[in-house]
C-alpha positions in Angstrom: -0.1 0.1 0.0 1.5 3.3 -1.0 1.8 6.0 1.6 2.0 9.2 -0.3 0.1 10.7 -3.6 1.6 11.5 -6.3 0.8 14.4 -8.0 1.7 15.1 -11.9 1.9 18.1 -13.1 2.8 20.0 -17.0 4.0 22.8 -17.2 2.3 24.8 -20.2 5.4 26.8 -21.4 7.9 24.0 -21.8 5.4 21.3 -21.8 7.5 19.3 -19.5 5.8 17.2 -16.9 7.0 17.0 -13.5 5.5 15.1 -10.5 5.2 15.5 -6.8 5.1 13.2 -4.2 2.7 14.2 -1.2 2.3 12.0 2.1 -0.8 11.0 3.4 -0.2 12.6 6.6 0.7 16.3 4.7 -2.4 16.2 2.7 -4.3 15.5 6.4 -2.9 18.1 8.0 -3.4 20.5 5.5 -7.4 19.5 5.0 -7.4 19.9 9.2 -5.4 23.2 8.8 -7.8 24.3 5.9 -11.2 23.3 7.8 -9.8 25.0 11.0 -9.0 28.2 8.7 -12.4 28.1 7.5 -14.4 27.7 10.8 -12.3 30.4 12.5 -13.4 32.3 9.9 -16.7 32.0 9.5 -16.8 32.1 13.4 -15.1 35.5 13.4 -17.5 37.0 10.9 -20.2 35.6 13.2 -18.6 37.3 15.9 -18.0 40.4 14.4 -21.4 40.9 13.5 -23.1 39.8 16.7 -20.7 42.7 18.4 -21.9 45.2 15.5 -25.4 44.2 16.3 -25.0 44.9 20.0 -22.9 48.3 19.6 -25.6 49.1 17.3 -28.7 48.4 19.7 -26.7 50.0 22.1 -26.3 53.1 19.9 -29.9 52.9 19.2 -31.0 52.9 22.9 -28.7 55.7 23.9 -30.2 57.9 20.8 -34.0 57.2 22.1 -32.7 58.1 25.6 -31.3 61.2 24.1 -34.4 62.2 22.2 -36.4 61.5 25.1 -34.2 64.0 27.3 -34.5 66.6 23.9 -38.1 66.3 24.2 -38.2 66.8 28.1 -35.5 69.4 27.4 -37.9 71.1 24.9 -41.0 71.2 26.8 -39.3 72.6 30.1 -37.7 75.4 27.8 -41.4 76.2 26.6 -42.3 76.0 30.2 -39.8 78.3 31.2 -40.3 80.5 28.6 -43.9 80.9 29.4 -43.4 81.2 32.9 -40.8 83.9 32.1 -43.4 85.9 29.7 -45.9 85.7 32.9 -43.6 87.1 34.9 -42.5 89.9 32.7 -46.3 90.5 32.7 -46.7 90.3 36.4 -43.9 92.7 36.8 -45.2 95.3 34.7 -48.3 95.1 36.2 -46.9 95.6 39.6 -44.9 98.4 38.3 -47.7 100.5 36.7 -49.5 99.5 40.0 -46.2 100.9 41.8 -46.9 104.2 39.8 -50.3 104.5 40.8 -49.6 104.1 44.1 -46.8 107.0 44.1 -49.3 109.1 42.3 -52.2 108.3 45.2 -49.4 109.1 47.5 -48.2 112.2 46.2 -52.0 113.5 46.1 -52.7 112.4 50.0 -49.7 113.8 50.9 -50.4 117.1 49.5 -54.2 117.2 50.5 -53.1 116.4 53.9 -50.4 119.5 53.7 -53.3 121.7 52.6 -55.4 120.5 54.5 -53.3 120.8 58.0 -52.0 124.0 56.8 -55.5 125.4 56.3 -56.0 124.4 59.8 -53.1 125.7 61.3 -53.7 129.2 59.5 -57.1 129.3 60.7 -55.7 129.0 64.4 -53.1 131.5 63.9 -50.0 128.6 63.8 -47.5 128.9 61.8 -45.3 125.9 61.0 -43.6 123.9 58.4 -45.1 120.6 58.0 -44.0 119.9 54.3 -42.4 116.6 53.6 -40.3 115.6 50.5 -41.8 113.7 47.7 -40.0 110.1 47.8 -38.7 109.4 44.4 -38.1 105.9 42.6 -34.4 105.1 42.6 -34.6 103.9 39.1 -37.0 105.2 36.4 -40.2 102.9 35.5 -39.4 103.1 31.9 -35.9 101.5 32.3 -38.2 98.1 33.0 -41.4 98.4 30.5 -40.1 97.7 27.4 -39.0 94.9 25.4 -36.1 92.9 27.8 -35.7 95.4 30.4 -33.0 96.5 28.8 -30.6 99.1 30.1 -30.4 102.4 28.1 -27.2 103.1 26.1 -24.2 104.5 28.7 -21.2 106.1 27.7 -18.0 104.0 26.9 -14.5 105.0 25.9 -11.1 103.7 26.3 -7.5 103.3 24.0 -8.4 102.3 20.8 -5.4 100.0 20.9 -7.4 97.7 22.9 -10.0 97.2 20.0 -7.0 95.0 18.2 -6.0 93.4 21.4 -7.2 89.4 21.6 -8.7 89.1 24.8 -7.2 86.3 27.3 -9.0 82.8 27.2 -9.9 83.1 31.0 -11.7 86.6 30.5 -13.8 85.4 27.4 -17.2 85.6 28.3 -20.1 82.8 27.6 -22.7 83.6 25.0 -25.8 84.9 26.4 -29.6 83.4 25.4 -32.4 85.1 25.5 -33.3 83.5 28.2 -30.6 84.7 30.3 -31.4 88.2 29.3 -35.2 88.0 30.5 -34.1 86.5 33.9 -31.1 88.6 34.5 -33.6 91.2 34.1 -36.6 90.0 36.0 -34.0 90.0 38.9 -33.1 93.4 38.1 -36.7 94.3 38.3 -37.2 92.4 41.4 -34.3 94.4 43.3 -36.0 97.1 42.0 -39.4 96.5 43.5 -37.6 95.8 47.0 -36.0 99.3 47.0 -39.2 100.9 45.5 -41.2 99.0 48.2 -38.8 100.5 50.9 -39.3 104.0 49.4 -43.0 103.9 49.5 -42.8 102.6 52.8 -40.8 105.4 53.9 -43.0 107.7 52.2 -46.4 106.5 53.8 -44.7 106.8 57.3 -44.0 110.3 56.7 -47.5 110.6 56.0 -48.3 108.9 58.9 -45.8 110.9 60.8 -47.7 114.2 59.2 -51.2 112.9 60.2 -49.7 112.1 63.7 -48.2 115.7 64.1 -51.8 117.1 62.8 -53.6 114.9 65.5 -51.1 116.3 68.2 -51.1 119.8 67.1 -54.9 119.8 67.1 -54.8 118.0 70.5 -52.6 121.4 72.1 -54.2 124.0 70.1 -57.4 125.3 71.1 -60.1 123.8 69.0 -63.3 122.8 70.6 -65.9 124.1 72.4 -65.8 124.1 75.9 -69.2 124.1 76.8 -72.4 123.8 75.1 -75.1 126.3 75.3 -76.1 129.4 73.5 -73.9 132.2 72.8 -75.5 135.0 74.8 -72.7 137.4 73.9 -70.2 137.6 71.5 -66.4 138.7 71.1 -65.8 142.1 70.5 -67.4 146.0 70.6 -71.2 144.9 72.6 -73.2 147.0 74.9 -72.4 146.3 78.7 -75.3 144.5 80.5 -74.4 146.7 83.6 -73.9 150.0 82.3 -75.2 149.8 78.7 -72.1 151.7 77.6 -70.5 150.3 74.2 -67.5 148.4 75.4 -65.1 145.7 74.2 -65.7 141.9 75.0 -62.8 140.1 75.6 -64.1 136.7 75.1 -67.5 134.9 74.0 -70.4 133.9 76.6 -72.3 130.8 76.4 -75.5 130.6 78.5 -75.9 127.4 80.5 -77.5 125.8 83.3 -75.5 126.3 86.6 -73.4 123.2 87.0 -72.8 122.1 83.8 -69.5 120.5 82.3 -66.8 122.8 81.5 -64.0 120.7 79.5 -60.3 122.3 78.3 -60.3 123.4 74.6 -57.1 121.3 74.4 -54.4 119.8 75.9 -52.0 121.9 78.3 -51.0 123.2 82.0 -52.9 124.6 84.2 -51.2 127.9 85.7 -54.1 129.6 87.3 -57.5 128.3 89.6 -59.2 130.8 91.9 -61.2 134.0 92.2 -60.3 136.5 89.6 -61.9 139.9 90.0 -64.7 140.1 87.5 -64.2 136.5 86.4 -65.2 135.3 89.5 -64.1 131.4 89.8 -61.3 131.2 87.0 -59.4 128.5 85.5 -56.4 129.5 82.9 -54.6 127.1 81.4 -51.6 127.2 79.3 -51.2 125.4 76.0 -48.4 125.2 73.4 -47.7 127.8 70.5 -48.0 130.6 73.5 -51.7 129.9 73.6 -53.8 130.4 76.7 -57.5 129.6 77.6 -59.8 131.6 80.4 -62.5 129.8 81.8 -64.6 132.3 84.0 -67.7 132.5 86.1 -67.4 128.9 87.5 -69.2 127.3 90.0 -66.9 124.7 90.7 -63.0 124.5 90.2 -62.0 120.4 89.6 -58.0 121.0 88.8 -55.4 122.5 90.7 -52.6 124.6 89.4 -49.4 122.5 87.6 -52.1 119.8 86.7 -51.5 118.5 83.4 -54.8 118.6 81.8 -56.2 116.6 78.3 -58.5 118.0 75.6 -62.2 117.2 76.6 -61.3 116.7 80.3 -63.7 118.3 82.7 -62.5 121.4 84.9 -65.5 122.9 86.2 -68.6 123.4 86.1 -70.7 126.4 84.9 -71.8 129.1 87.4 -72.4 132.8 87.8 -69.8 134.3 90.1 -68.1 137.5 89.5 -69.4 140.2 87.4 -72.3 137.8 85.7 -76.1 138.7 84.9 -76.5 134.9 84.9 -75.3 131.7 84.7 -73.2 131.4 81.7 -69.0 130.3 80.8 -66.9 133.1 80.0 -64.2 131.7 77.2 -61.5 133.4 76.5 -58.6 132.8 74.2 -55.3 134.7 74.4 -51.6 134.3 72.3 -48.7 135.4 73.6 -50.5 137.0 76.5 -52.8 139.2 74.0 -56.5 138.2 74.1 -57.2 136.8 70.4 -60.7 136.2 68.6 -61.8 132.4 70.1 -63.9 132.1 66.7 -61.4 130.3 64.6 -60.8 128.0 67.8 -64.5 127.1 67.9 -65.6 124.5 65.3 
C-alpha cells in the first residue's frame, strides 16, 4: 500500500511534466488546517456581526434616550419661556400699580398738608410740615419695554485695545434670550424691593404728618368748652351792667348751673381761684403760646400745675364774679394778648 500521493504537473510553457509526491499525513494535516481556518473565519465573521449588532442596539438605545431627554428639555424650555413671559407681564403690572401708588401717595400727601396748613392758618399757627416727595431710585421706563434692557451708557478707552485679543480666561460665555430675561427679572425684583422701601418711607412720613396733625389739634384750642347758647359775642357790645359800648374779650355761652366745662386743648393749669370780674376762674397754658380762660365758674375741679387733656372736665358752669346769670366766659389768648376765639370754635 502506497503511503503517499503523486501529483503530476505539466508546464504549459515548456511542455515538461513534473510530479510531486505528497504524503497522506501531510494532506490530512493540510485539510485539517483548511477546515480550522474556514471555521475560524466563519466564527470571526459571526462574532463581529454579533458585536456590531450589540453596539448598534446600544447606540440606538442611547439615541432614543437622547431623543426623550431632548423632548423633555424642549418641554422645559417652553415652560420656562411661558413662565418668563408670565412673570414679565406680572412685573409690568406691579410696576404700573406702584406708579399709581406713587401718584396716590403724592395726592394724599398734598391734601393732608393743605388741610393741615389751612387749619393751622385758621388757628394762627405757623409751622412748616411739608415733607419731600420720595422719588423712585430707577426710572420705571427702564423695566417697561422689551427685555428691560438698560439704556445706552457712555463708553471709552484706548483704541489699541480694540485690536488686542482677550485672554481665554476672560472671554465671556454666550448670552441667550432666556438669560437676558432672567437677569431682567432679577433686576426688576431688586428694583421692586427698593421701591417698596421707598413707598414704606413715604407712607411713614404721611403717617407722621397725620400724627403731627392730631397732636397739634390736641394742644391748640380747637373745641367748644361747653354747650349752650352764645349770649354775648367777642368784640364790641353793649355792657349788660352800664349799657355803654364796651369791648368784650371772649364769648359768653349761656348754660344751666353745674353743666360741665372741659379743656379746649391739652395743656397745664397755671391759675385757679377768684380772678376779679371773672369770678371763679381757670387759666390753662397750651403750646404755641396759647392760653384759654374759663370764667364765672361755680366749681373748679383742677389745681395749678395739673396737666389736663383735651375734653377733660375741669369745672362747672356758674354765675360768679361780674355776671348777670349762669354762663361760661371763654377767652383765648396768644402770647398774652386776647385773640378772636371763633377760629378755635369748630
